[in-house]
All heavy atoms as a GROMACS GRO file, in nm:
protein
  580
    1MET      N    1  10.064  -4.526  -9.533
    1MET     CA    2  10.174  -4.503  -9.452
    1MET      C    3  10.166  -4.539  -9.311
    1MET      O    4  10.058  -4.510  -9.252
    1MET     CB    5  10.190  -4.335  -9.471
    1MET     CG    6  10.315  -4.284  -9.392
    1MET     SD    7  10.334  -4.112  -9.431
    1MET     CE    8  10.362  -4.049  -9.270
    2PRO      N    9  10.266  -4.593  -9.245
    2PRO     CA   10  10.259  -4.635  -9.104
    2PRO      C   11  10.262  -4.502  -9.019
    2PRO      O   12  10.314  -4.407  -9.061
    2PRO     CB   13  10.379  -4.724  -9.085
    2PRO     CG   14  10.477  -4.678  -9.184
    2PRO     CD   15  10.389  -4.628  -9.307
    3PRO      N   16  10.214  -4.522  -8.893
    3PRO     CA   17  10.222  -4.409  -8.801
    3PRO      C   18  10.358  -4.374  -8.768
    3PRO      O   19  10.442  -4.461  -8.764
    3PRO     CB   20  10.143  -4.456  -8.681
    3PRO     CG   21  10.120  -4.601  -8.692
    3PRO     CD   22  10.151  -4.639  -8.838
    4PRO      N   23  10.394  -4.242  -8.759
    4PRO     CA   24  10.525  -4.203  -8.747
    4PRO      C   25  10.576  -4.248  -8.609
    4PRO      O   26  10.701  -4.266  -8.592
    4PRO     CB   27  10.526  -4.047  -8.749
    4PRO     CG   28  10.392  -4.010  -8.746
    4PRO     CD   29  10.302  -4.130  -8.775
    5LEU      N   30  10.493  -4.261  -8.516
    5LEU     CA   31  10.544  -4.297  -8.368
    5LEU      C   32  10.471  -4.429  -8.330
    5LEU      O   33  10.350  -4.438  -8.351
    5LEU     CB   34  10.511  -4.184  -8.277
    5LEU     CG   35  10.591  -4.053  -8.288
    5LEU    CD1   36  10.543  -3.958  -8.183
    5LEU    CD2   37  10.730  -4.082  -8.271
    6ALA      N   38  10.546  -4.516  -8.274
    6ALA     CA   39  10.485  -4.649  -8.235
    6ALA      C   40  10.557  -4.686  -8.094
    6ALA      O   41  10.661  -4.640  -8.073
    6ALA     CB   42  10.497  -4.763  -8.328
    7GLU      N   43  10.483  -4.749  -8.009
    7GLU     CA   44  10.547  -4.795  -7.886
    7GLU      C   45  10.655  -4.885  -7.904
    7GLU      O   46  10.662  -4.960  -8.001
    7GLU     CB   47  10.430  -4.854  -7.804
    7GLU     CG   48  10.334  -4.770  -7.754
    7GLU     CD   49  10.255  -4.818  -7.634
    7GLU    OE1   50  10.307  -4.901  -7.560
    7GLU    OE2   51  10.145  -4.759  -7.614
    8ARG      N   52  10.758  -4.886  -7.821
    8ARG     CA   53  10.875  -4.968  -7.823
    8ARG      C   54  10.964  -4.957  -7.950
    8ARG      O   55  11.034  -5.055  -7.983
    8ARG     CB   56  10.848  -5.110  -7.791
    8ARG     CG   57  10.789  -5.120  -7.640
    8ARG     CD   58  10.763  -5.262  -7.606
    8ARG     NE   59  10.649  -5.326  -7.694
    8ARG     CZ   60  10.526  -5.318  -7.656
    8ARG    NH1   61  10.487  -5.246  -7.551
    8ARG    NH2   62  10.436  -5.380  -7.735
    9GLN      N   63  10.968  -4.838  -8.018
    9GLN     CA   64  11.053  -4.820  -8.121
    9GLN      C   65  11.196  -4.772  -8.068
    9GLN      O   66  11.294  -4.793  -8.138
    9GLN     CB   67  11.002  -4.714  -8.219
    9GLN     CG   68  10.907  -4.766  -8.317
    9GLN     CD   69  10.868  -4.659  -8.429
    9GLN    OE1   70  10.859  -4.544  -8.390
    9GLN    NE2   71  10.837  -4.702  -8.543
   10VAL      N   72  11.191  -4.712  -7.960
   10VAL     CA   73  11.323  -4.645  -7.908
   10VAL      C   74  11.340  -4.708  -7.766
   10VAL      O   75  11.247  -4.734  -7.688
   10VAL     CB   76  11.286  -4.499  -7.889
   10VAL    CG1   77  11.407  -4.432  -7.822
   10VAL    CG2   78  11.261  -4.444  -8.019
   11SER      N   79  11.470  -4.725  -7.740
   11SER     CA   80  11.496  -4.774  -7.603
   11SER      C   81  11.566  -4.661  -7.528
   11SER      O   82  11.671  -4.611  -7.580
   11SER     CB   83  11.579  -4.904  -7.607
   11SER     OG   84  11.700  -4.875  -7.668
   12PHE      N   85  11.527  -4.631  -7.399
   12PHE     CA   86  11.585  -4.520  -7.326
   12PHE      C   87  11.691  -4.574  -7.236
   12PHE      O   88  11.668  -4.694  -7.167
   12PHE     CB   89  11.482  -4.447  -7.250
   12PHE     CG   90  11.391  -4.375  -7.340
   12PHE    CD1   91  11.256  -4.416  -7.369
   12PHE    CD2   92  11.427  -4.252  -7.389
   12PHE    CE1   93  11.180  -4.356  -7.453
   12PHE    CE2   94  11.347  -4.180  -7.465
   12PHE     CZ   95  11.211  -4.237  -7.500
   13SER      N   96  11.800  -4.529  -7.222
   13SER     CA   97  11.903  -4.591  -7.141
   13SER      C   98  11.881  -4.575  -6.980
   13SER      O   99  11.925  -4.637  -6.897
   13SER     CB  100  12.038  -4.507  -7.158
   13SER     OG  101  12.031  -4.372  -7.128
   14ASP      N  102  11.785  -4.482  -6.944
   14ASP     CA  103  11.747  -4.465  -6.810
   14ASP      C  104  11.625  -4.541  -6.764
   14ASP      O  105  11.582  -4.544  -6.648
   14ASP     CB  106  11.732  -4.316  -6.770
   14ASP     CG  107  11.609  -4.257  -6.840
   14ASP    OD1  108  11.544  -4.325  -6.940
   14ASP    OD2  109  11.559  -4.146  -6.812
   15GLY      N  110  11.579  -4.633  -6.852
   15GLY     CA  111  11.469  -4.720  -6.820
   15GLY      C  112  11.327  -4.661  -6.833
   15GLY      O  113  11.225  -4.728  -6.804
   16THR      N  114  11.321  -4.544  -6.890
   16THR     CA  115  11.189  -4.484  -6.925
   16THR      C  116  11.106  -4.574  -7.022
   16THR      O  117  11.167  -4.616  -7.117
   16THR     CB  118  11.208  -4.347  -6.972
   16THR    OG1  119  11.277  -4.262  -6.891
   16THR    CG2  120  11.071  -4.276  -7.004
   17LYS      N  121  10.985  -4.582  -6.991
   17LYS     CA  122  10.900  -4.662  -7.087
   17LYS      C  123  10.886  -4.583  -7.211
   17LYS      O  124  10.853  -4.471  -7.213
   17LYS     CB  125  10.755  -4.683  -7.029
   17LYS     CG  126  10.771  -4.782  -6.902
   17LYS     CD  127  10.627  -4.804  -6.854
   17LYS     CE  128  10.631  -4.916  -6.738
   17LYS     NZ  129  10.486  -4.928  -6.687
   18ALA      N  130  10.886  -4.658  -7.326
   18ALA     CA  131  10.890  -4.602  -7.456
   18ALA      C  132  10.740  -4.605  -7.514
   18ALA      O  133  10.714  -4.682  -7.595
   18ALA     CB  134  10.977  -4.671  -7.558
   19THR      N  135  10.661  -4.513  -7.450
   19THR     CA  136  10.518  -4.495  -7.497
   19THR      C  137  10.519  -4.397  -7.606
   19THR      O  138  10.611  -4.312  -7.623
   19THR     CB  139  10.431  -4.457  -7.370
   19THR    OG1  140  10.472  -4.324  -7.330
   19THR    CG2  141  10.446  -4.552  -7.270
   20VAL      N  142  10.403  -4.391  -7.672
   20VAL     CA  143  10.390  -4.291  -7.780
   20VAL      C  144  10.384  -4.146  -7.722
   20VAL      O  145  10.448  -4.056  -7.778
   20VAL     CB  146  10.257  -4.325  -7.857
   20VAL    CG1  147  10.224  -4.203  -7.956
   20VAL    CG2  148  10.258  -4.453  -7.935
   21ASP      N  149  10.326  -4.132  -7.607
   21ASP     CA  150  10.321  -4.004  -7.545
   21ASP      C  151  10.475  -3.959  -7.505
   21ASP      O  152  10.500  -3.828  -7.526
   21ASP     CB  153  10.238  -4.003  -7.410
   21ASP     CG  154  10.083  -4.015  -7.439
   21ASP    OD1  155  10.056  -3.983  -7.551
   21ASP    OD2  156  10.005  -4.057  -7.354
   22GLN      N  157  10.544  -4.044  -7.460
   22GLN     CA  158  10.681  -4.005  -7.414
   22GLN      C  159  10.769  -3.971  -7.542
   22GLN      O  160  10.842  -3.874  -7.539
   22GLN     CB  161  10.753  -4.128  -7.347
   22GLN     CG  162  10.896  -4.091  -7.293
   22GLN     CD  163  10.904  -3.980  -7.194
   22GLN    OE1  164  10.819  -3.972  -7.112
   22GLN    NE2  165  10.998  -3.896  -7.205
   23GLU      N  166  10.755  -4.050  -7.643
   23GLU     CA  167  10.826  -4.032  -7.775
   23GLU      C  168  10.786  -3.890  -7.831
   23GLU      O  169  10.863  -3.816  -7.874
   23GLU     CB  170  10.803  -4.135  -7.856
   23GLU     CG  171  10.876  -4.273  -7.826
   23GLU     CD  172  10.841  -4.384  -7.925
   23GLU    OE1  173  10.768  -4.359  -8.022
   23GLU    OE2  174  10.878  -4.493  -7.890
   24ALA      N  175  10.653  -3.862  -7.828
   24ALA     CA  176  10.608  -3.738  -7.875
   24ALA      C  177  10.662  -3.624  -7.790
   24ALA      O  178  10.694  -3.515  -7.849
   24ALA     CB  179  10.442  -3.727  -7.876
   25HIS      N  180  10.655  -3.634  -7.672
   25HIS     CA  181  10.717  -3.535  -7.578
   25HIS      C  182  10.861  -3.505  -7.605
   25HIS      O  183  10.904  -3.397  -7.609
   25HIS     CB  184  10.704  -3.568  -7.428
   25HIS     CG  185  10.754  -3.479  -7.326
   25HIS    ND1  186  10.879  -3.476  -7.283
   25HIS    CD2  187  10.690  -3.367  -7.270
   25HIS    CE1  188  10.904  -3.377  -7.199
   25HIS    NE2  189  10.786  -3.313  -7.195
   26ASP      N  190  10.936  -3.612  -7.626
   26ASP     CA  191  11.078  -3.602  -7.660
   26ASP      C  192  11.093  -3.524  -7.800
   26ASP      O  193  11.187  -3.440  -7.807
   26ASP     CB  194  11.146  -3.730  -7.667
   26ASP     CG  195  11.157  -3.808  -7.533
   26ASP    OD1  196  11.143  -3.731  -7.419
   26ASP    OD2  197  11.186  -3.921  -7.517
   27VAL      N  198  11.012  -3.559  -7.892
   27VAL     CA  199  11.037  -3.487  -8.020
   27VAL      C  200  10.997  -3.356  -8.015
   27VAL      O  201  11.075  -3.259  -8.063
   27VAL     CB  202  10.934  -3.558  -8.125
   27VAL    CG1  203  10.918  -3.479  -8.253
   27VAL    CG2  204  10.984  -3.703  -8.164
   28VAL      N  205  10.887  -3.309  -7.938
   28VAL     CA  206  10.853  -3.163  -7.914
   28VAL      C  207  10.963  -3.098  -7.838
   28VAL      O  208  11.002  -2.980  -7.870
   28VAL     CB  209  10.719  -3.164  -7.843
   28VAL    CG1  210  10.690  -3.023  -7.795
   28VAL    CG2  211  10.600  -3.208  -7.932
   29THR      N  212  11.015  -3.157  -7.736
   29THR     CA  213  11.128  -3.091  -7.670
   29THR      C  214  11.251  -3.071  -7.740
   29THR      O  215  11.308  -2.965  -7.753
   29THR     CB  216  11.162  -3.183  -7.541
   29THR    OG1  217  11.042  -3.209  -7.454
   29THR    CG2  218  11.272  -3.122  -7.461
   30PHE      N  219  11.285  -3.163  -7.836
   30PHE     CA  220  11.410  -3.150  -7.913
   30PHE      C  221  11.370  -3.035  -8.026
   30PHE      O  222  11.463  -2.962  -8.052
   30PHE     CB  223  11.432  -3.277  -8.000
   30PHE     CG  224  11.532  -3.252  -8.104
   30PHE    CD1  225  11.664  -3.231  -8.072
   30PHE    CD2  226  11.495  -3.251  -8.237
   30PHE    CE1  227  11.763  -3.209  -8.168
   30PHE    CE2  228  11.596  -3.222  -8.340
   30PHE     CZ  229  11.722  -3.198  -8.305
   31LEU      N  230  11.247  -3.036  -8.085
   31LEU     CA  231  11.218  -2.927  -8.171
   31LEU      C  232  11.210  -2.785  -8.115
   31LEU      O  233  11.253  -2.693  -8.174
   31LEU     CB  234  11.078  -2.959  -8.248
   31LEU     CG  235  11.086  -3.075  -8.347
   31LEU    CD1  236  10.948  -3.107  -8.396
   31LEU    CD2  237  11.183  -3.051  -8.463
   32SER      N  238  11.165  -2.780  -7.990
   32SER     CA  239  11.177  -2.657  -7.912
   32SER      C  240  11.314  -2.609  -7.890
   32SER      O  241  11.353  -2.483  -7.911
   32SER     CB  242  11.092  -2.675  -7.775
   32SER     OG  243  11.097  -2.554  -7.716
   33TRP      N  244  11.395  -2.700  -7.851
   33TRP     CA  245  11.534  -2.664  -7.828
   33TRP      C  246  11.611  -2.622  -7.965
   33TRP      O  247  11.687  -2.534  -7.979
   33TRP     CB  248  11.609  -2.785  -7.765
   33TRP     CG  249  11.763  -2.751  -7.777
   33TRP    CD1  250  11.824  -2.673  -7.672
   33TRP    CD2  251  11.869  -2.786  -7.851
   33TRP    NE1  252  11.964  -2.668  -7.703
   33TRP    CE2  253  11.986  -2.744  -7.810
   33TRP    CE3  254  11.853  -2.864  -7.972
   33TRP    CZ2  255  12.107  -2.763  -7.883
   33TRP    CZ3  256  11.970  -2.887  -8.045
   33TRP    CH2  257  12.097  -2.834  -7.989
   34ALA      N  258  11.570  -2.701  -8.076
   34ALA     CA  259  11.639  -2.678  -8.202
   34ALA      C  260  11.606  -2.537  -8.264
   34ALA      O  261  11.676  -2.473  -8.326
   34ALA     CB  262  11.598  -2.778  -8.311
   35SER      N  263  11.479  -2.483  -8.229
   35SER     CA  264  11.435  -2.357  -8.277
   35SER      C  265  11.509  -2.244  -8.210
   35SER      O  266  11.513  -2.136  -8.250
   35SER     CB  267  11.289  -2.346  -8.268
   35SER     OG  268  11.236  -2.339  -8.132
   36GLU      N  269  11.531  -2.265  -8.074
   36GLU     CA  270  11.596  -2.160  -7.986
   36GLU      C  271  11.709  -2.216  -7.900
   36GLU      O  272  11.683  -2.224  -7.782
   36GLU     CB  273  11.500  -2.079  -7.911
   36GLU     CG  274  11.398  -2.001  -7.993
   36GLU     CD  275  11.317  -1.912  -7.900
   36GLU    OE1  276  11.375  -1.816  -7.844
   36GLU    OE2  277  11.197  -1.941  -7.884
   37PRO      N  278  11.814  -2.248  -7.954
   37PRO     CA  279  11.921  -2.316  -7.871
   37PRO      C  280  11.983  -2.228  -7.763
   37PRO      O  281  12.028  -2.279  -7.662
   37PRO     CB  282  12.024  -2.368  -7.962
   37PRO     CG  283  12.012  -2.272  -8.084
   37PRO     CD  284  11.852  -2.236  -8.085
   38LYS      N  285  11.970  -2.099  -7.776
   38LYS     CA  286  12.025  -2.011  -7.674
   38LYS      C  287  11.927  -1.960  -7.575
   38LYS      O  288  11.963  -1.852  -7.502
   38LYS     CB  289  12.096  -1.898  -7.740
   38LYS     CG  290  12.228  -1.948  -7.827
   38LYS     CD  291  12.306  -1.835  -7.869
   38LYS     CE  292  12.433  -1.899  -7.949
   38LYS     NZ  293  12.538  -1.808  -7.941
   39MET      N  294  11.796  -2.020  -7.571
   39MET     CA  295  11.695  -1.959  -7.492
   39MET      C  296  11.737  -1.968  -7.340
   39MET      O  297  11.709  -1.874  -7.266
   39MET     CB  298  11.573  -2.038  -7.503
   39MET     CG  299  11.459  -1.998  -7.416
   39MET     SD  300  11.302  -2.089  -7.453
   39MET     CE  301  11.349  -2.258  -7.403
   40GLU      N  302  11.798  -2.073  -7.292
   40GLU     CA  303  11.833  -2.082  -7.148
   40GLU      C  304  11.933  -1.976  -7.116
   40GLU      O  305  11.919  -1.910  -7.008
   40GLU     CB  306  11.896  -2.222  -7.126
   40GLU     CG  307  11.801  -2.338  -7.143
   40GLU     CD  308  11.681  -2.326  -7.043
   40GLU    OE1  309  11.706  -2.283  -6.927
   40GLU    OE2  310  11.573  -2.359  -7.082
   41GLU      N  311  12.031  -1.954  -7.204
   41GLU     CA  312  12.131  -1.844  -7.176
   41GLU      C  313  12.067  -1.709  -7.179
   41GLU      O  314  12.104  -1.625  -7.087
   41GLU     CB  315  12.246  -1.842  -7.282
   41GLU     CG  316  12.346  -1.737  -7.270
   41GLU     CD  317  12.449  -1.748  -7.377
   41GLU    OE1  318  12.439  -1.833  -7.457
   41GLU    OE2  319  12.533  -1.650  -7.384
   42ARG      N  320  11.979  -1.689  -7.270
   42ARG     CA  321  11.906  -1.564  -7.264
   42ARG      C  322  11.820  -1.541  -7.132
   42ARG      O  323  11.824  -1.422  -7.086
   42ARG     CB  324  11.819  -1.562  -7.390
   42ARG     CG  325  11.761  -1.418  -7.427
   42ARG     CD  326  11.690  -1.412  -7.552
   42ARG     NE  327  11.574  -1.502  -7.558
   42ARG     CZ  328  11.547  -1.592  -7.633
   42ARG    NH1  329  11.633  -1.630  -7.716
   42ARG    NH2  330  11.441  -1.668  -7.614
   43LYS      N  331  11.748  -1.639  -7.095
   43LYS     CA  332  11.674  -1.621  -6.976
   43LYS      C  333  11.759  -1.603  -6.854
   43LYS      O  334  11.732  -1.524  -6.764
   43LYS     CB  335  11.596  -1.756  -6.948
   43LYS     CG  336  11.479  -1.769  -7.050
   43LYS     CD  337  11.394  -1.886  -7.007
   43LYS     CE  338  11.274  -1.900  -7.098
   43LYS     NZ  339  11.178  -2.010  -7.063
   44ARG      N  340  11.881  -1.663  -6.847
   44ARG     CA  341  11.974  -1.651  -6.734
   44ARG      C  342  12.030  -1.506  -6.732
   44ARG      O  343  12.028  -1.445  -6.629
   44ARG     CB  344  12.095  -1.748  -6.739
   44ARG     CG  345  12.186  -1.760  -6.625
   44ARG     CD  346  12.272  -1.873  -6.622
   44ARG     NE  347  12.338  -1.899  -6.757
   44ARG     CZ  348  12.311  -2.001  -6.828
   44ARG    NH1  349  12.222  -2.091  -6.806
   44ARG    NH2  350  12.372  -2.010  -6.955
   45VAL      N  351  12.059  -1.457  -6.847
   45VAL     CA  352  12.110  -1.315  -6.856
   45VAL      C  353  11.995  -1.222  -6.817
   45VAL      O  354  12.024  -1.117  -6.754
   45VAL     CB  355  12.180  -1.287  -6.996
   45VAL    CG1  356  12.200  -1.148  -7.016
   45VAL    CG2  357  12.300  -1.367  -7.018
   46GLY      N  358  11.882  -1.246  -6.864
   46GLY     CA  359  11.755  -1.168  -6.835
   46GLY      C  360  11.736  -1.156  -6.695
   46GLY      O  361  11.698  -1.046  -6.634
   47PHE      N  362  11.752  -1.276  -6.618
   47PHE     CA  363  11.724  -1.269  -6.468
   47PHE      C  364  11.841  -1.187  -6.411
   47PHE      O  365  11.799  -1.106  -6.311
   47PHE     CB  366  11.733  -1.411  -6.419
   47PHE     CG  367  11.710  -1.425  -6.280
   47PHE    CD1  368  11.577  -1.408  -6.218
   47PHE    CD2  369  11.818  -1.441  -6.192
   47PHE    CE1  370  11.562  -1.410  -6.088
   47PHE    CE2  371  11.804  -1.451  -6.055
   47PHE     CZ  372  11.667  -1.430  -6.001
   48GLY      N  373  11.960  -1.195  -6.455
   48GLY     CA  374  12.056  -1.113  -6.382
   48GLY      C  375  12.041  -0.963  -6.415
   48GLY      O  376  12.069  -0.882  -6.322
   49VAL      N  377  11.990  -0.936  -6.530
   49VAL     CA  378  11.969  -0.794  -6.571
   49VAL      C  379  11.850  -0.740  -6.478
   49VAL      O  380  11.863  -0.629  -6.428
   49VAL     CB  381  11.935  -0.774  -6.715
   49VAL    CG1  382  11.882  -0.637  -6.749
   49VAL    CG2  383  12.058  -0.802  -6.808
   50MET      N  384  11.756  -0.814  -6.469
   50MET     CA  385  11.636  -0.776  -6.383
   50MET      C  386  11.678  -0.751  -6.234
   50MET      O  387  11.635  -0.656  -6.172
   50MET     CB  388  11.526  -0.866  -6.396
   50MET     CG  389  11.451  -0.861  -6.530
   50MET     SD  390  11.394  -0.707  -6.580
   50MET     CE  391  11.267  -0.675  -6.463
   51ALA      N  392  11.754  -0.844  -6.189
   51ALA     CA  393  11.806  -0.834  -6.053
   51ALA      C  394  11.899  -0.709  -6.032
   51ALA      O  395  11.884  -0.629  -5.934
   51ALA     CB  396  11.897  -0.952  -6.014
   52PHE      N  397  11.982  -0.676  -6.127
   52PHE     CA  398  12.058  -0.557  -6.130
   52PHE      C  399  11.978  -0.425  -6.134
   52PHE      O  400  11.990  -0.332  -6.059
   52PHE     CB  401  12.162  -0.561  -6.240
   52PHE     CG  402  12.234  -0.428  -6.256
   52PHE    CD1  403  12.337  -0.393  -6.183
   52PHE    CD2  404  12.202  -0.335  -6.357
   52PHE    CE1  405  12.402  -0.276  -6.185
   52PHE    CE2  406  12.262  -0.223  -6.363
   52PHE     CZ  407  12.375  -0.184  -6.285
   53LEU      N  408  11.875  -0.429  -6.217
   53LEU     CA  409  11.791  -0.310  -6.225
   53LEU      C  410  11.715  -0.292  -6.099
   53LEU      O  411  11.684  -0.174  -6.053
   53LEU     CB  412  11.685  -0.328  -6.349
   53LEU     CG  413  11.763  -0.312  -6.485
   53LEU    CD1  414  11.658  -0.338  -6.598
   53LEU    CD2  415  11.829  -0.174  -6.502
   54ILE      N  416  11.659  -0.398  -6.034
   54ILE     CA  417  11.588  -0.386  -5.907
   54ILE      C  418  11.682  -0.319  -5.813
   54ILE      O  419  11.640  -0.231  -5.734
   54ILE     CB  420  11.525  -0.515  -5.868
   54ILE    CG1  421  11.405  -0.543  -5.968
   54ILE    CG2  422  11.473  -0.508  -5.725
   54ILE    CD1  423  11.346  -0.683  -5.955
   55LEU      N  424  11.801  -0.379  -5.796
   55LEU     CA  425  11.904  -0.327  -5.695
   55LEU      C  426  11.933  -0.178  -5.721
   55LEU      O  427  11.940  -0.104  -5.627
   55LEU     CB  428  12.021  -0.419  -5.698
   55LEU     CG  429  12.135  -0.370  -5.598
   55LEU    CD1  430  12.090  -0.393  -5.461
   55LEU    CD2  431  12.253  -0.454  -5.630
   56LEU      N  432  11.959  -0.148  -5.845
   56LEU     CA  433  11.991  -0.009  -5.886
   56LEU      C  434  11.871   0.089  -5.852
   56LEU      O  435  11.895   0.197  -5.800
   56LEU     CB  436  12.026   0.001  -6.036
   56LEU     CG  437  12.058   0.140  -6.085
   56LEU    CD1  438  12.195   0.188  -6.019
   56LEU    CD2  439  12.073   0.135  -6.232
   57SER      N  440  11.747   0.041  -5.878
   57SER     CA  441  11.640   0.113  -5.844
   57SER      C  442  11.624   0.142  -5.701
   57SER      O  443  11.593   0.259  -5.649
   57SER     CB  444  11.502   0.057  -5.900
   57SER     OG  445  11.508   0.044  -6.033
   58ALA      N  446  11.644   0.045  -5.613
   58ALA     CA  447  11.645   0.054  -5.470
   58ALA      C  448  11.755   0.153  -5.424
   58ALA      O  449  11.725   0.248  -5.340
   58ALA     CB  450  11.663  -0.070  -5.406
   59LEU      N  451  11.872   0.133  -5.483
   59LEU     CA  452  11.977   0.232  -5.433
   59LEU      C  453  11.950   0.382  -5.472
   59LEU      O  454  11.974   0.472  -5.400
   59LEU     CB  455  12.114   0.190  -5.491
   59LEU     CG  456  12.171   0.070  -5.432
   59LEU    CD1  457  12.294   0.020  -5.503
   59LEU    CD2  458  12.205   0.089  -5.285
   60LEU      N  459  11.896   0.397  -5.596
   60LEU     CA  460  11.862   0.534  -5.641
   60LEU      C  461  11.751   0.590  -5.557
   60LEU      O  462  11.747   0.712  -5.523
   60LEU     CB  463  11.817   0.535  -5.793
   60LEU     CG  464  11.935   0.502  -5.882
   60LEU    CD1  465  11.879   0.498  -6.028
   60LEU    CD2  466  12.029   0.624  -5.889
   61TYR      N  467  11.644   0.509  -5.520
   61TYR     CA  468  11.544   0.559  -5.438
   61TYR      C  469  11.592   0.600  -5.297
   61TYR      O  470  11.558   0.698  -5.244
   61TYR     CB  471  11.433   0.454  -5.418
   61TYR     CG  472  11.318   0.496  -5.331
   61TYR    CD1  473  11.226   0.590  -5.367
   61TYR    CD2  474  11.307   0.439  -5.206
   61TYR    CE1  475  11.124   0.628  -5.286
   61TYR    CE2  476  11.210   0.483  -5.119
   61TYR     CZ  477  11.122   0.564  -5.162
   61TYR     OH  478  11.018   0.617  -5.078
   62LEU      N  479  11.678   0.515  -5.245
   62LEU     CA  480  11.740   0.550  -5.110
   62LEU      C  481  11.814   0.670  -5.115
   62LEU      O  482  11.820   0.748  -5.022
   62LEU     CB  483  11.811   0.423  -5.054
   62LEU     CG  484  11.728   0.304  -5.021
   62LEU    CD1  485  11.819   0.191  -4.982
   62LEU    CD2  486  11.635   0.340  -4.909
   63SER      N  487  11.903   0.688  -5.218
   63SER     CA  488  11.980   0.809  -5.235
   63SER      C  489  11.896   0.936  -5.252
   63SER      O  490  11.922   1.050  -5.200
   63SER     CB  491  12.086   0.802  -5.344
   63SER     OG  492  12.026   0.786  -5.458
   64TYR      N  493  11.782   0.916  -5.329
   64TYR     CA  494  11.695   1.025  -5.354
   64TYR      C  495  11.629   1.072  -5.219
   64TYR      O  496  11.620   1.188  -5.191
   64TYR     CB  497  11.587   0.984  -5.442
   64TYR     CG  498  11.464   1.080  -5.443
   64TYR    CD1  499  11.473   1.192  -5.524
   64TYR    CD2  500  11.353   1.045  -5.395
   64TYR    CE1  501  11.350   1.271  -5.535
   64TYR    CE2  502  11.230   1.125  -5.394
   64TYR     CZ  503  11.244   1.254  -5.472
   64TYR     OH  504  11.142   1.328  -5.468
   65ARG      N  505  11.593   0.978  -5.128
   65ARG     CA  506  11.538   1.003  -5.006
   65ARG      C  507  11.633   1.075  -4.920
   65ARG      O  508  11.595   1.159  -4.840
   65ARG     CB  509  11.478   0.880  -4.940
   65ARG     CG  510  11.365   0.807  -5.009
   65ARG     CD  511  11.236   0.866  -4.980
   65ARG     NE  512  11.217   0.833  -4.835
   65ARG     CZ  513  11.112   0.889  -4.759
   65ARG    NH1  514  11.023   0.957  -4.822
   65ARG    NH2  515  11.113   0.863  -4.634
   66ARG      N  516  11.755   1.044  -4.917
   66ARG     CA  517  11.853   1.094  -4.835
   66ARG      C  518  11.889   1.236  -4.874
   66ARG      O  519  11.894   1.330  -4.792
   66ARG     CB  520  11.992   1.005  -4.836
   66ARG     CG  521  12.092   1.062  -4.742
   66ARG     CD  522  12.208   0.972  -4.737
   66ARG     NE  523  12.313   1.019  -4.660
   66ARG     CZ  524  12.357   0.974  -4.555
   66ARG    NH1  525  12.313   0.852  -4.520
   66ARG    NH2  526  12.453   1.021  -4.474
   67VAL      N  527  11.895   1.266  -5.008
   67VAL     CA  528  11.928   1.389  -5.052
   67VAL      C  529  11.821   1.492  -5.043
   67VAL      O  530  11.837   1.607  -4.998
   67VAL     CB  531  11.983   1.387  -5.199
   67VAL    CG1  532  12.000   1.521  -5.258
   67VAL    CG2  533  12.111   1.308  -5.205
   68TRP      N  534  11.704   1.450  -5.080
   68TRP     CA  535  11.583   1.547  -5.089
   68TRP      C  536  11.488   1.520  -4.985
   68TRP      O  537  11.356   1.559  -4.983
   68TRP     CB  538  11.511   1.519  -5.221
   68TRP     CG  539  11.599   1.542  -5.341
   68TRP    CD1  540  11.662   1.465  -5.419
   68TRP    CD2  541  11.626   1.681  -5.382
   68TRP    NE1  542  11.744   1.530  -5.516
   68TRP    CE2  543  11.712   1.663  -5.494
   68TRP    CE3  544  11.599   1.811  -5.347
   68TRP    CZ2  545  11.763   1.762  -5.572
   68TRP    CZ3  546  11.656   1.922  -5.418
   68TRP    CH2  547  11.726   1.895  -5.534
   69HIS      N  548  11.518   1.466  -4.865
   69HIS     CA  549  11.421   1.424  -4.761
   69HIS      C  550  11.346   1.548  -4.699
   69HIS      O  551  11.222   1.536  -4.710
   69HIS     CB  552  11.507   1.359  -4.635
   69HIS     CG  553  11.416   1.328  -4.531
   69HIS    ND1  554  11.309   1.244  -4.538
   69HIS    CD2  555  11.406   1.373  -4.396
   69HIS    CE1  556  11.248   1.224  -4.424
   69HIS    NE2  557  11.307   1.312  -4.335
   70GLY      N  558  11.406   1.653  -4.661
   70GLY     CA  559  11.328   1.754  -4.598
   70GLY      C  560  11.298   1.880  -4.698
   70GLY      O  561  11.237   1.979  -4.644
   71GLN      N  562  11.328   1.870  -4.818
   71GLN     CA  563  11.307   1.984  -4.914
   71GLN      C  564  11.179   1.962  -5.000
   71GLN      O  565  11.180   1.864  -5.079
   71GLN     CB  566  11.436   1.996  -5.003
   71GLN     CG  567  11.554   2.019  -4.918
   71GLN     CD  568  11.678   2.029  -5.004
   71GLN    OE1  569  11.665   2.031  -5.117
   71GLN    NE2  570  11.793   2.026  -4.936
   72HIS      N  571  11.083   2.052  -4.979
   72HIS     CA  572  10.963   2.040  -5.066
   72HIS      C  573  10.934   2.160  -5.140
   72HIS      O  574  10.954   2.266  -5.116
   72HIS     CB  575  10.839   2.004  -4.986
   72HIS     CG  576  10.839   1.873  -4.929
   72HIS    ND1  577  10.801   1.761  -5.007
   72HIS    CD2  578  10.870   1.815  -4.810
   72HIS    CE1  579  10.807   1.648  -4.935
   72HIS    NE2  580  10.836   1.679  -4.819
   0.00000   0.00000   0.00000
């Protein structure tokens, strides 16, 4: 059986050299995307949720300090 990847089997439109390492990297990147196509969207939403929670925590802490400042 011939090796699955060989140099210059693929031509890239942007001029990237078609080495075995580059082809292997492209295959791995595609398989990673194919396994989780919504990963980027999930990370973006997660970042927004974390920013919201940090902002909400800061506002709750400041309101707590204002309401309960002198009462022990």
